[in-house]
Structure formats: C-alpha cells, structure tokens
N, C-alpha and C positions, 0 to 999 in steps of 0.2 A: 498368381495374379488375381485381383479383387473381382468378385462375381458382378456382373451387370445385374439389373433389375427391370423388368417390363412389367407394368400395371395396365391392365385392360380393364375399363369399367364400361358397363352397357346400360344405356338408361332403360327402364322400365323392364328389366328381364326377371321375370318371376321364376323362382326354383323350379316349379312343376313343370316348365316348358323346356328343359333342356333333357336330351337324351342320357347323360350320365346321371341324372337323378330320376330316370324311371318314365319320361315322357315318351307315347309312342310314336307319336309323328316325327319325321326325321329332319329335325330343325339343325342339330350339332353333329354330323357325321364325323367331322375333323375333332372336335373338342372330345367327343366320345372315344375316338382312337387315342387321343393324348392322355385320356383320364385312365387308360390301363397302365401308364407308366407315371401317374401322378397321384397326389394327394387330393381327395373331395371330402370336403366339410359339407355333410348333408342339412345341417341346421345351422347356416350363417344367417344371422340376424342384423339387421340394419339398426344403426343408433337412433335414428330419425327418419321421417319421410315426410314431404318429398325431397327433391335434390337439394335444397337449401339447408336441409336438416339433417342430411344424410353425411355430405362430404367433408364436415369438420372432424368427424371422428375417422373417417377414411384416411384423410391426408395429415391430420394433426393430432390424433387420438385423443379427441375431447370431445365430451359429451355437447351435442348442439346448443344446448341452452345454457352452458355453464358460464358464459360471460354476461347473461342475462337475456330476457326474451327479445329485447330490443336490438341485439346484436346479430347480424346475419353474416355468415360466411367466416373467413380467418381474419385475425387480427394483425397489424402490422407488427412485424418482429416476432411473430408467433412459429415456434418450432414446427417444421413440417417435414413429410418424406422428403422432399425436395431441397430444402434448406439443409439437412443433415447431410444428404448424399452429396451435395453440392460442396459444403466444407470439407467432407471426406476425399475430394479430389475428382468426383465424378462430372462428366459431361451430361447435361440435362435438358431435355426438351418435352413439351406437351403439344399434342394436336388434338383440338377437342372441338366436335362437330357443332358448334353453333349453341350451346346451352347457355342462355344469359346469365343463369346463375353461377357458372364457373367461369368468371372473367376478371380481369384486373379489378374492376368494379367492387368485388368481394375478396379480393386478396389471393386469388389463387394462381397468379403468375410468380408469387415469391419463390425464389430459389431455382428458377428455369433460366438457361442462357437462352433457349429457344422457346417462345410460347405462342402459338397460334391458336385463337378460339373461333375463328371463320365467323366474327361478329361484324364483320364490315359493312357499313350502312349501304343499301341499295336504294337507289332512287325510284319511286312508284310514280305513276302517271297521276298527275293532279286531278281531283274531282271537282267540278263546279258544284260545291255542296248547295249553294242557294237554288241553282237552276233545278236540281234534283228534288229538293224540297217543295219549291213551288210549281212543279210540274202536274198539269191535270190528273195524269195518271196516278200520280203519287196521292195527291189530295182525295182521288175517288176512292183508292184502296184504302186509307186512313179512315175514310167514314164508313166503308164496308166494315172493317176489322171493328170499330167502335159499336156499330148496329149489331154484329153478331155477338159481340160479348155481353150483350145484355139478356141473350138466350144461351145458356150453357150449352146445349147439345150443337147449336150452331157457332159457337166459338171453336169447338173441337174440328167441327167440319171444315171451318174457315182455314184453320192452322194446315190441315192435311191438303186441302185444294192449292193454298198459296205455296206450300212446300213442292208440291208436285209441278206446280207451274214454273217456280224457279228452277227446277231440276231439270225439266224436261222442254221448256220452251225459252225461258228468259236468259238461262245461261248459254254462254257460247261452246262450242264442241270443246271436248276435254284435251288437254295438252297431253304429251307423254308423261309417263310416271315420273321421270328424272326431272320434269319442269313442275309437277304437281307437288313433288316432294319439298318440305319446308327446311330440311337440313341438310348439309352435305352428306352423301352417302359414305357408306364405309370404306370403299375403294377409293374415294378421294382422301381420306385420311390416310389410309395406309400407304398411297402413293406419297405423300408427303414424309411419312416416317421412313420409307424406304430410301428416298433421296437422302434424308439426314443421316441414315445410319451408313450409307456409303461414305459421308464425309468425317465419321467418328473414327476410323482406324481401329487401333488396338486399346485405346483408352476405355475404361469401364464406364459405363454409361447408367443413366436412369432414363427412360421412355414411358411417358404415361399417354395412352390413347383412350378417349372418350368417345362412344358410339352413340348415335341417336336412331339408328334404323328402326327398333320396335316402338319407337315414341309416336303417340298420334301427332298429326293425321298419319294414317298408316297407306303409305305409297312406297311398296317395295319395288326394286327392279324387276322387269319382266323375267330376266334369267332367274330369279329366286321363285318367282310364281310357277315357272315350269318345273324347276326341282322338287318343288312341293304337291306338284300334282295340280296346278290351277292355272293353266296356260291359256284358258278361255276367260280369264277375268281380264277384262278390258279397263283402260284408263277411265271411261266414263262409268262404268261400272263401279270402279273402286271410288271414284269421286262421289257417286250416289250413295254408296255404302257409309262413307266416312261422313257425309252430311247428315244422313238418317241417324247414324249413332250420336251425333252430337246434338240432336233435338232435346231441348228442354221440356216439350210438352208432352212427352211420351213416358209411359211407365215401364218397368221391367219386362212386363208380358208382351207387349208390343216390341219392344226392342230385341226380344230374343228371338224372334222370326229371322233375324239376320245374324245372330250371335257366330254362326258357324263360318259364315263367309267373313266377317269382320276379323274373327281369330285365325283364319286363314291368311288374311293380309298381314296380321302380326306376327303369326309364325314364319312367315316368308322373310320378313324382315330379320328374324332372328338367323335364317338360314344364310342370309347375305353377308350377316356379321360372322358367321361360323367360316364361310369360305375365305374371307378377306383376312381372318385371323390365321388360315393356312397359308395363305400368300405372305404373310408377314413371316411367319415361322419359316417359311422355305428361304425366304431372304436373309434370316439370320443364319440358317444353316450355309447358304451360299458364301458370306462373309466370315463362316467359322466363329461365329459369334454364340450359337444356340448351346454348344455344349460347356458355356460358362455364363449362362444367363437363368436367373431366377424369374419365372413368370408366374402372374397372379392374375386370375380373371374373375371379376365379380360383377355386381350392379349397385345402383344406389337405392333401388327401390323396385318393387314389382308393379303389377297393373292389374285392375278388377275389370272382370269381364261378368259383370251381374252377379258375382259370387255373394255379394251382400246387397245386391239391388242396384248398385252403382256401376260407375265407369271411371275408367283413367285412374288418377291416383290423388285423390283429395287429401289436403293435409290434416284433416280432423279424423282420419281412421286409421287403426294399426292392426288391422287384419292381417292373418297370415300371407294372404295371397299380395298383400302390399311390402310386409316387411321381411319375410323369407326369401333370400336369393341364392343363387348359386355361387361357390367359391371353389375354385380349381387352382389348384398350386402345383408348379413345378420345377424341378431343380436338377442339376447336374447329379449324375450318380443313381438317380430313381429309375427303377427297372421293373418295379411290379407297383400295382395300385393299393392306396391306403385310404380308407375309409374312418371319417370321423363323424359320429352321430350326436355327441353332445352339442348343447346350444353354444354357439360362437359369436359373440358380439363384434362387430366390424371396428368396434373400438380397439380390438387388440390387434388389427391387422397390420397397421403400421410398424409397432415394435417386433412383429411377427417376421414382418419381412425384412426389417433390419439385421434380425438375427441370421435370416438366411442368407445373407450376404456378409456376415460376420462383423457387423457394427453394432456398437451399443446405442440403444436408444436414449433420448434426452430425458433429463428429469422432469419436465413438464408434460410428458407424455402421460396419460392417464390409465391407458391399457398397458397390459402384460403381454410379453411374448408366449406363443404356444407352439413355437417352431418344432422343437424337439418332440413333443407329444403328437403334432400333426404328422410329421415326417415319418414316425415310428408307428402310426395306428394307435396310440395310446388315448385313452378317454380322460376327461377331467370333469371337475364338479363346477356349479356356479351359476348364475342367473345372466341373461341379457336383458338391458333395459332399452325401451324405446321411448323416445320422447318427441313431442310436436307441440306446436300452438294452434288450437282451432280456430278455423276461419282465416287463417292466413294465406289466402290464395294469391296475394301480390306483394312480396316482401319488398319491393321497391318502394312502396309506401310504408312509412315508418308506423303510422297508427295501426296497420294491419298486423303488425307483429305483436300486440299487446293482448291477444287473447288469452283464453286459459290454457294451461298445460295439461295434457293428456299423457298420460305415462301408461306402459305396458311393462310388466316384469315376467319374463318368459323361462320356465324351468323346461326340462326334456318333457316333462308330462302335463305340467299344468301352465296356464297363462292368466294372469290378472290384469284387467284393464281398468284403470282408475281416471275419472275424469275430475279434475281438481275443481272445475268451474260449477259443475253440478253436484259434487261429492258422491257420485254413484260410481258403483264398482260393477264388475263383471267377472266372475272366476270360471275360466273352460277347462275341462279335461279332454287334452288334445288326442290321448290315446282312444278315447271313447267317441270323441266328436271333434275328428280333425277339421271339418269344415267350420268351426266354431258357430253353430246353429243354436246350441241349447245351453244358454248359461247354468251353471249349477245353482240350485235354490241356496238362498241365503244360510240355512241350517246345514248345510251338507258340507264336509271338509272344512270345517272350522279351523282346526290346525294349520292347514295349507294356507287358508284365506288371511289367517293373521300373519304366517310367516312371510308373505309375498307383501301384504301391507306394510309391514314393518320395514320390509327391504325397500318399497317405493318411499316410506318416510326418510329413511336413512339416505337414500340416493338425492332427495330434495335437499335435506340438512347438508350434505356433503357438497352439494353442488354451489350453495350459498357460501359456506366456510371457507372451501377452496378456490373461491373466484380470485382470478389474477386481475387485480385492478388497473395494472398499468396496461395490460393488453385491451382490457374493456374501454379504458379512456382512449387508447389508440385507434380503436375501432369506431368509437362515437365520433372523435374529431374527423375522421375520415368522412364519416357519414355527413357531419354538418358542412365540411368543405366541399363535398360535392354538392349538396342542398344549394349552398351559397353560388356555386359555379353554374349550376342550373338554373337559378333565379336570375344572375347576371346575364346568362344567354337569352333567356326569354325577354328580359327587360330592352337589351340591345337589338332584339329581333322586331 
C-alpha cells in the first residue's frame, strides 16, 4: 500500500529553539522523543525568507526568484507536492493557520481536495475617523508631539510617556490570550485535521499543516506558559511586552531589558505546537495510519531576537537565525536516530519526500532527492542558496517586489552574503564565528571567496536561463486579473 505523507511547517521556528537540536528549554518534549527514531537534519537552510520567499522551494522545489522578482507564490499549473500526489491517487488536504501569503491568491490551493487557510473575513467595529481626528484631545496631543520633536531629548521623553499612557490608562483591560492571538491556535488546526483524517479511511493521503503559534504577536495559551514555567505571565503583561517589543523608537539596548520575557512567550508558542503534534500523531496511531506514514516537520524561516540588533524576520536579512530551521523526518521502519550535518537546502525537500513515499519527482523540480542518504545517515557535498529581495515588506504591492536581490551561499563552514544592489559582500567562517559577528577581511580566504562568488554568479545565470516563461506568464496574468478585480470592487463601492 502506498505510504501517506504528513508535512508540518511551523512559521518562525528557528533551529536553535528545539530540543532535538540542542535547546536547553523544554520547548519540544514530544518531538525530542520522536527524534530518537527519526532522521534529523541539523543544517536545514531555507531557500528564501520570509514566508513568500520560502514556500516556492518547499512546495514546488523552485528557487523563489526563478520566475522573476515580480512573481510571488506558485504559478498556475506549476508542479507541486500536492499536484504530484493528487495525480498519483492521494487524497489531499491543507489546514493553514491564517498566513495571508499561503492562500489561493498565491496559488497554494493547487492540488488540494480540501484547502482551508482560515483567512475568512471578520467584521471589525467601524471607527468614526473624522470624530477621532477632530477631537480636542487628539489635536492637543498632536500639537504637543510636534513641539517636543523640536527638542530631541523631549521627543524621546514624549514617546515614552505616550507609550505608557496608552498601555496603562487609555487601553481597555486585556482579553484572554486566545482572544488576543491574531492567528488560529495549533489545537484548532489539529482539530480540523483529525476530523478530516477520520473521513479518509484506508486511502493514502497527503496532509499539510501550517502553524503560526510562534509568530508575532506572541500570545501563547496559558497552558503552554505553565508548561514553560511562566504561569504568572498574565494577558495584560503579554500585551505590554508585545507592544513594547514592537516599538520603532527604541534601540536594541532598551529592548534587551525585556528579551527573556518576550522569548518566553515565543518558546511557549513552540511548546504548544509540540503538544498538538503529539495529539495528531496519537490520532494517526488510533486510525492505524501512523505505521504507513512519512512525516516531515520544518519551518519557513526563523525569528530574530536582537541577534543582529533586529526583531522578527525582515526580508532583507539572511542571517543564520532567520535561514537555519529544524528538519525532522520520520518514516516507517525507522528505529534509531540518524543525524545529517551537511547543509541541506529546502529546495530538495519536495523530491526527497516523494522518494520517501516511492514516487518520482517531476522534471520541473529543481531540487534532487536526498532521502537515501538522510535515512542512512550519510553525508553529502554541496551548497545551499538563499535569496530574497530587499525592502519587500508587502508583496501584495507589486512595486515592493522590485528591490535588489540579496544572496547567501552557505557551505558547511563558510557563508557568503552578497548584496547585488550595493555590490557588497561579506564572508563568514561559521566554525569560528557561528553568530556571524565578524566578517572576514577581504584579503583572507580569497580562494573560498572566489569559489562562493562564482557559485552565486552561476545561480543567477541559471535562474535566468532556466526560467519557465509559461509559468511566469500564468503568474503575471493572475496578478493582473486580481488587480482588475480589486479595481472594479473599489469603483463599485
């Protein structure tokens, strides 16, 4: 009987925050136990970051910019894990926790019999903007702000006083964590998946779950906070921490005062995902599907916590905390742990998973399967390429997509970061400097620098030469049709 496939992707999950890759806090007790009979790839590297530059490689084994910088997401009729498995007779489903970049708008429903992204529109209370803008209190506040800006120390003082006023006086009491959270919690996603699995019967299936629990704003369930030893962290405190962490007027030194508490919220989100994955595996065992199921758990990118002075996951950075993610692979018959330490681009994940379920990869997949080597604990040579477009903070705006490309070429020891906009490069020795704090001088390791620059040049040339113009045209036509539809909606409104 064909093997089923379960793909779990966790938004913002960095590699060094899971126990099976050495994290000391108990974020992943279930996954740690599963890792003892699974294959763990310790240097899994995303093909792009954030989400909209990561998932083309994950689902379609294609570099994120291969169809052009102006194309985001999957092209119509592009081969994906879901389309290949559906054509092979699999029943397919996806339950995704409200990430707007993993929607039909960007082609991610292709190949799925059941697709739910939890992006249903919600009605928000209307705000009388005119009344707010003309209120005396608002006018007075704007005048005070403008006056304080003329004297620099007073500007910083105003920002602090106004922030504290908003948090402690003007804001209503905090709602429970589940009401503050912006995305559906992992238990909601798993409940949907369990109900769907009950309907599958003995048919082979492909199930994709995407969890958002570690994503900002960080509002984990109270139960997860208790498991992590943070039971006294109240919803009001969590709201304060998230608001403070999001301030644009503060530098890293000020923010660092709250780093441990914010990271505690983030870690509790990971712990909740771990518990829900345990529930899902228990369900698979109950339906006697687990022993014929291949499971992969990974992430679309990591998260920065002032590692290089920043927060969250901006699209113009390719530091290790953003591009190195966990990868755990479990298959029937695995009884001992296997470790793979060579760099593994997630470009290769889709063909690797297809081989794990005994199916060939389509010819338009750019990655190659590493299943046999991973399952047997063998190593491999090669590099991982990461690419993104600087400044693309909102890919819904076509103009934002046209910034300059940033490339990272990652080997086991060395990593080259090349900014095509400024023609600048930085070379890091990750053995001596795993935190990427000290770029090597230009006259050091010249053969290494030359080799990686040549690999970067080859990558850009191959990206242009192998571009599928039909897929590109289909993606651009879809964008134009959506722009027309949105324009028509605005005119009719």
